[in-house]
Backbone as a ProteinNet text record, in pm:
[ID]
protein_1_A
[PRIMARY]
MFNCHVCGNTTATSEFVSEVFTLESERRVLVEHIPAQVCDRCREATFSRETTEKIRQLVHGTVRPEKTVTLDVFALA
[TERTIARY]
-323.2	-416.7	-547.5	-657.3	-790	-829.5	-891.6	-948.9	-1074.9	-1191.6	-1319.2	-1334.5	-1362.3	-1379.4	-1515.4	-1605.9	-1737.5	-1739.6	-1695.4	-1707.9	-1574.3	-1462.8	-1331.7	-1287.7	-1368.6	-1332.9	-1209.3	-1134.5	-1010.4	-1013.8	-1130.4	-1138.1	-1239.3	-1203.9	-1290.1	-1277.7	-1372.4	-1375.5	-1373.1	-1297.4	-1296.9	-1423.8	-1499.9	-1625.4	-1644.2	-1741.7	-1784.3	-1918.1	-1931.4	-2052.8	-2107.8	-2230.6	-2292.7	-2316	-2300.7	-2312.7	-2381.3	-2473.2	-2536.3	-2460.2	-2420.5	-2348.2	-2435.2	-2439.7	-2511.9	-2412	-2435.9	-2348.5	-2412	-2355.8	-2409.3	-2556.5	-2628	-2770.2	-2855.2	-2816.4	-2895	-2903.4	-2818.1	-2814.9	-2755.9	-2823.2	-2775.9	-2736.2	-2626.3	-2581.2	-2550.7	-2574.6	-2544.8	-2421.8	-2322	-2203.3	-2204.8	-2198.1	-2204.2	-2067.2	-2052	-1932.4	-1805.1	-1814.3	-1700.9	-1622.7	-1491.1	-1412.5	-1398.6	-1425.9	-1425.1	-1380	-1335.3	-1314.7	-1439.9	-1512.6	-1638.4	-1618.1	-1643.2	-1623.5	-1706.1	-1642.6	-1710.5	-1813.2	-1802.1	-1895.7	-2013.6	-1987	-2096.3	-2131.4	-2054.4	-2078.3	-2050.6	-1979.2	-1939	-1836.2	-1856.6	-1764.8	-1660.8	-1534.9	-1424.5	-1355.4	-1327.8	-1265.6	-1121.3	-1036.5	-898.1	-895.5	-783.1	-768.3	-779.9	-721.7	-726.4	-870.5	-946.4	-1086.1	-1167.6	-1145.5	-1216.7	-1190.4	-1065.7	-1031	-1096.9	-1103	-1169.4	-1318.9	-1380.9	-1522.7	-1542.8	-1455.9	-1465.8	-1455.5	-1359.3	-1341.5	-1461.9	-1515.9	-1629.8	-1753.2	-1790	-1915.2	-1903.1	-1781.5	-1763.3	-1707.4	-1679.4	-1619.1	-1722.4	-1676.3	-1761.4	-1819.2	-1790	-1842.4	-1994.1	-2064.2	-2209.3	-2243.9	-2350.8	-2390.3	-2426.5	-2405.5	-2441.4	-2591.9	-2665.6	-2811.4	-2867.7	-2994.8	-3065	-3184.4	-3208.4	-3319.3	-3408.1	-3534.8	-3628.4	-3612	-3617.6	-3597	-3711.9	-3779.1	-3882.8	-3817.7	-3873.7	-3819.2	-3927.4	-3894.1	-3984.5	-3920.3	-4001.9	-3952.4	-4019.7	-3941.3	-3993.1	-3987.1	-4084.6	-4080	-4190.6
-2642.9	-2623.6	-2564.5	-2617.5	-2572.6	-2446.7	-2351.9	-2232.8	-2197.4	-2216.3	-2192.3	-2044.3	-2015.6	-1876.4	-1819.3	-1903.8	-1856.4	-1824.9	-1920.6	-1901.6	-1892.4	-1919.5	-1909.5	-2033.5	-2136.7	-2259.9	-2323.1	-2399.5	-2457.7	-2609.9	-2671.4	-2817.3	-2854.9	-2959.1	-3004.2	-3154.5	-3211.5	-3353.9	-3373.4	-3471.9	-3505	-3582.9	-3532.7	-3595.4	-3581.4	-3653.9	-3635.3	-3563.7	-3456.9	-3375.2	-3361.7	-3313.1	-3276.4	-3126.5	-3062	-2915.5	-2875.6	-2777.2	-2720.5	-2594.2	-2585.2	-2468.5	-2397.5	-2264.4	-2184.6	-2135.2	-2170.8	-2131.8	-2014.9	-1982.5	-1873.6	-1896.6	-1790.7	-1797.7	-1870.6	-1864.2	-1927.5	-2078.9	-2140.1	-2286.7	-2343.4	-2441.8	-2503.6	-2647.7	-2688.3	-2826.8	-2880.2	-3008	-3076.2	-3162.7	-3144.1	-3229.1	-3310.3	-3442.2	-3532	-3589.6	-3636.2	-3709.3	-3623.5	-3499.2	-3407.4	-3423.5	-3451.5	-3457.1	-3315.7	-3302.1	-3169.9	-3179.3	-3065.9	-3047.9	-2976.3	-3037.1	-2980.6	-2932.6	-2804.6	-2743.1	-2816.3	-2848.9	-2919.1	-2832.1	-2701	-2610.8	-2572	-2512	-2457.4	-2542.7	-2649.5	-2744.3	-2687.7	-2575.7	-2521.3	-2614.3	-2646.6	-2734.3	-2650.1	-2692.8	-2626.3	-2727.7	-2685.5	-2773.4	-2730.4	-2828.5	-2797.3	-2729.5	-2666.7	-2603.6	-2707	-2824.9	-2930.6	-2976.3	-2992.4	-3033.6	-2926	-2800.5	-2689.5	-2687	-2710.4	-2712.4	-2830.3	-2945.9	-3062.6	-3035.2	-2969.8	-2934.3	-2838.2	-2736.6	-2639.5	-2707.7	-2795.8	-2867.2	-2957.1	-3017.6	-3107.6	-3032.5	-2923.4	-2854.8	-2765.1	-2724.9	-2640.3	-2717.6	-2844.5	-2924.7	-2994.7	-3099.3	-3172.2	-3300.3	-3327.7	-3448.5	-3435.4	-3540.7	-3540.9	-3581.5	-3525.1	-3561.7	-3709.4	-3766.3	-3906.4	-3926.5	-3824.7	-3832.5	-3691.5	-3678	-3551.1	-3573.1	-3478.3	-3490.7	-3366.8	-3383.5	-3272.6	-3210.4	-3079.3	-3008.8	-2913.6	-2925.7	-2832.2	-2704.1	-2589.6	-2460.2	-2381.4	-2331.4	-2249.8	-2113.5	-2010.2	-1876.3	-1825.9	-1773.4	-1713.9	-1562.5	-1508.8	-1364.3	-1291.5
5835.7	5946.4	5893.9	5941.1	5898.6	5975.2	5903.8	5966.5	5888	5948.9	5882	5848.6	5721.4	5679.2	5719.7	5770.5	5813.2	5962.7	6046.3	6191.6	6264.8	6194.8	6257.7	6333.2	6336.6	6406.4	6341.2	6418	6366.3	6356.6	6374.6	6361.7	6255.1	6177.6	6069	6054.5	5983.3	5955.2	5803.8	5756.3	5614.2	5582.3	5485.5	5446.6	5296.6	5242	5104	5108.4	5029	5030.4	4888.4	4879.5	4752.4	4756.3	4641.3	4636.6	4506	4514.5	4396.4	4359.6	4232.9	4182.9	4080.8	4086.7	3989.3	3885.9	3760.4	3650.6	3575.3	3460.5	3378.8	3347.8	3325	3288	3391	3517.7	3625	3612.6	3534.5	3522.9	3650.5	3708.9	3831.8	3805.3	3868	3855.8	3994.9	4012.8	4138.1	4116.3	4201.4	4198.4	4327.2	4313.2	4428.1	4459.5	4581.2	4626.3	4616.8	4665.3	4663	4793.8	4787.2	4910.2	4968.2	5098.1	5160.4	5305.6	5356.9	5499.5	5549.8	5642.6	5691.7	5834.8	5856.5	5987.4	6093.6	6204.4	6313.6	6384.9	6372.2	6439.8	6350.6	6234.5	6152.1	6030.9	6004.2	5896.1	5756.5	5747.2	5617.5	5553.7	5424.5	5352.2	5279.9	5289.3	5221.1	5131.4	5006.7	4908.3	4883.5	4855.5	4820	4682.9	4649.7	4518.2	4407.3	4429.4	4329.7	4305.5	4413	4400.3	4330.9	4366.1	4303	4153.1	4113.2	3970.8	3899.7	3964.5	3905.2	3885.5	3982.6	3971.4	3854.7	3843.9	3735.5	3599.4	3585.3	3459.1	3428.8	3531.9	3514.9	3465	3530.5	3497.4	3374.2	3337.5	3219.3	3100.3	3117.2	3011.4	2925.5	2861	2766.8	2826	2951.7	3016.6	3032	2996.7	3013.5	3157.2	3210.8	3347.8	3357.2	3475.5	3499	3496.4	3541	3542.7	3547.7	3516.8	3526.3	3617.7	3708.4	3803.4	3796.2	3829.5	3839.2	3976.9	3984.5	4110.4	4136.1	4249.7	4288.5	4339.3	4301.4	4341.1	4414	4531.3	4611.6	4634.5	4649.6	4679.7	4806.4	4897.4	5020.4	5002.1	4936	4906.5	4976.9
[MASK]
+++++++++++++++++++++++++++++++++++++++++++++++++++++++++++++++++++++++++++++

């Protein structure tokens, strides 16, 4: 049973999402096409343990990225 850790809602939809992860030394990586349960109320994405482990192995392993993109960065300070 789904239970959103952000808003407490109990309904979600299975979707594929993209997520930016910040690694050591402020290095950021984008992982696309991640299977997730997305909360129907607040849209928070939740990943299974298996998916989380696959992401960890992917970004910390020896696999080369499929592509590299330039990213604009803004600060609201």
